[in-house]
PAROGU-114885 format. One record per residue (C-alpha): residue in three letters; x, y, z. Coordinates in steps of 0.2 Angstrom, whole numbers, padded with zeros to 4 digits, always signed. Example, Ala and Ser with C-alpha at 12.3 -4.5 7.8 and 13.67 -1.06 7.14 Angstrom:
BEGIN
ALA+0062-0022+0039;SER+0068-0005+0036;
END
This chain:
BEGIN
UNK+0000+0000+0000;UNK+0006+0017-0005;UNK+0008+0030+0010;UNK+0002+0044-0001;UNK-0012+0045-0014;UNK-0021+0057-0024;UNK-0039+0057-0029;UNK-0047+0069-0041;UNK-0063+0075-0033;UNK-0069+0088-0045;UNK-0063+0091-0062;UNK-0072+0101-0077;UNK-0079+0117-0084;UNK-0095+0122-0076;UNK-0109+0135-0078;UNK-0112+0147-0063;UNK-0127+0137-0058;UNK-0117+0120-0058;UNK-0102+0127-0050;UNK-0112+0135-0036;UNK-0122+0119-0033;UNK-0106+0108-0032;UNK-0095+0120-0022;UNK-0109+0126-0010;UNK-0112+0108-0006;UNK-0094+0104-0003;UNK-0091+0119+0008;UNK-0108+0117+0017;UNK-0103+0099+0022;UNK-0087+0105+0028;UNK-0095+0118+0039;UNK-0108+0107+0046;UNK-0094+0094+0051;UNK-0085+0107+0060;UNK-0101+0114+0069;UNK-0105+0097+0075;UNK-0087+0094+0081;UNK-0088+0111+0090;UNK-0104+0107+0097;UNK-0099+0090+0104;UNK-0084+0099+0112;UNK-0096+0111+0120;UNK-0107+0097+0126;UNK-0092+0086+0132;UNK-0080+0099+0139;UNK-0090+0115+0141;UNK-0079+0124+0128;UNK-0076+0128+0110;UNK-0066+0117+0099;UNK-0053+0131+0093;UNK-0047+0122+0078;UNK-0065+0119+0072;UNK-0070+0137+0075;UNK-0056+0144+0066;UNK-0059+0131+0051;UNK-0078+0137+0051;UNK-0071+0155+0049;UNK-0060+0150+0035;UNK-0073+0141+0026;UNK-0085+0156+0027;UNK-0071+0167+0020;UNK-0069+0155+0006;UNK-0088+0154+0003;UNK-0088+0173+0001;UNK-0075+0172-0012;UNK-0083+0157-0021;UNK-0099+0167-0021;UNK-0091+0183-0028;UNK-0082+0173-0042;UNK-0099+0164-0047;UNK-0108+0181-0047;UNK-0094+0188-0059;UNK-0096+0173-0070;UNK-0114+0174-0071;UNK-0114+0193-0074;UNK-0101+0190-0088;UNK-0107+0174-0095;UNK-0093+0164-0091;UNK-0089+0147-0086;UNK-0079+0140-0070;UNK-0066+0128-0072;UNK-0064+0118-0056;UNK-0051+0106-0053;UNK-0050+0099-0035;UNK-0038+0085-0029;UNK-0038+0077-0012;UNK-0020+0072-0006;UNK-0020+0059+0006;UNK-0005+0054+0017;UNK-0002+0041+0030;UNK+0005+0047+0046;UNK+0010+0041+0063;UNK-0005+0042+0076;UNK+0000+0055+0090;
END
Protein backbone atom coordinates (compact mmCIF):
# COMPACT_ATOMS: atom_id res chain seq x y z
CA UNK A 1 0.00 0.00 0.00
CA UNK A 2 1.25 3.49 -0.87
CA UNK A 3 1.74 5.99 1.94
CA UNK A 4 0.40 8.75 -0.29
CA UNK A 5 -2.49 8.90 -2.73
CA UNK A 6 -4.18 11.55 -4.83
CA UNK A 7 -7.81 11.41 -5.80
CA UNK A 8 -9.41 13.81 -8.25
CA UNK A 9 -12.62 15.03 -6.64
CA UNK A 10 -13.85 17.64 -9.11
CA UNK A 11 -12.61 18.38 -12.61
CA UNK A 12 -14.29 20.22 -15.43
CA UNK A 13 -15.84 23.40 -16.74
CA UNK A 14 -19.14 24.35 -15.13
CA UNK A 15 -21.83 26.97 -15.57
CA UNK A 16 -22.38 29.39 -12.70
CA UNK A 17 -25.39 27.35 -11.55
CA UNK A 18 -23.51 24.03 -11.66
CA UNK A 19 -20.43 25.46 -9.95
CA UNK A 20 -22.56 26.99 -7.22
CA UNK A 21 -24.35 23.69 -6.56
CA UNK A 22 -21.12 21.69 -6.45
CA UNK A 23 -19.01 24.10 -4.43
CA UNK A 24 -21.68 25.16 -1.95
CA UNK A 25 -22.42 21.51 -1.27
CA UNK A 26 -18.77 20.75 -0.50
CA UNK A 27 -18.21 23.86 1.65
CA UNK A 28 -21.53 23.51 3.47
CA UNK A 29 -20.76 19.89 4.32
CA UNK A 30 -17.39 20.90 5.78
CA UNK A 31 -18.98 23.73 7.79
CA UNK A 32 -21.60 21.32 9.12
CA UNK A 33 -18.88 18.80 10.08
CA UNK A 34 -16.94 21.41 12.06
CA UNK A 35 -20.12 22.82 13.62
CA UNK A 36 -21.02 19.36 14.92
CA UNK A 37 -17.46 18.82 16.14
CA UNK A 38 -17.62 22.13 18.01
CA UNK A 39 -21.04 21.30 19.45
CA UNK A 40 -19.66 17.99 20.69
CA UNK A 41 -16.74 19.78 22.39
CA UNK A 42 -19.15 22.22 24.03
CA UNK A 43 -21.31 19.38 25.34
CA UNK A 44 -18.41 17.21 26.50
CA UNK A 45 -15.94 19.79 27.78
CA UNK A 46 -17.96 22.98 28.16
CA UNK A 47 -15.80 24.90 25.70
CA UNK A 48 -15.39 25.50 21.98
CA UNK A 49 -13.14 23.41 19.74
CA UNK A 50 -10.80 26.23 18.67
CA UNK A 51 -9.54 24.37 15.60
CA UNK A 52 -13.09 23.81 14.35
CA UNK A 53 -14.08 27.42 15.05
CA UNK A 54 -11.05 28.65 13.07
CA UNK A 55 -11.88 26.27 10.23
CA UNK A 56 -15.50 27.48 10.12
CA UNK A 57 -14.25 31.08 9.83
CA UNK A 58 -11.83 30.09 7.04
CA UNK A 59 -14.53 28.15 5.19
CA UNK A 60 -16.98 31.07 5.42
CA UNK A 61 -14.32 33.39 3.97
CA UNK A 62 -13.77 30.90 1.15
CA UNK A 63 -17.53 30.74 0.61
CA UNK A 64 -17.64 34.52 0.20
CA UNK A 65 -14.88 34.39 -2.41
CA UNK A 66 -16.65 31.58 -4.25
CA UNK A 67 -19.90 33.55 -4.30
CA UNK A 68 -18.07 36.59 -5.71
CA UNK A 69 -16.52 34.50 -8.50
CA UNK A 70 -19.84 32.85 -9.31
CA UNK A 71 -21.58 36.24 -9.45
CA UNK A 72 -18.85 37.56 -11.73
CA UNK A 73 -19.15 34.49 -13.97
CA UNK A 74 -22.93 34.85 -14.16
CA UNK A 75 -22.79 38.58 -14.95
CA UNK A 76 -20.22 38.00 -17.70
CA UNK A 77 -21.64 34.77 -19.13
CA UNK A 78 -18.53 32.81 -18.12
CA UNK A 79 -17.98 29.24 -17.00
CA UNK A 80 -15.85 28.24 -14.04
CA UNK A 81 -13.08 25.69 -14.46
CA UNK A 82 -12.71 23.65 -11.29
CA UNK A 83 -10.00 21.16 -10.47
CA UNK A 84 -9.98 19.77 -6.95
CA UNK A 85 -7.63 17.03 -5.84
CA UNK A 86 -7.52 15.34 -2.47
CA UNK A 87 -4.03 14.47 -1.24
CA UNK A 88 -3.97 11.62 1.30
CA UNK A 89 -0.92 10.72 3.38
CA UNK A 90 -0.53 8.07 6.05
CA UNK A 91 1.08 9.50 9.18
CA UNK A 92 1.89 8.26 12.66
CA UNK A 93 -0.95 8.44 15.19
CA UNK A 94 -0.13 10.97 17.92
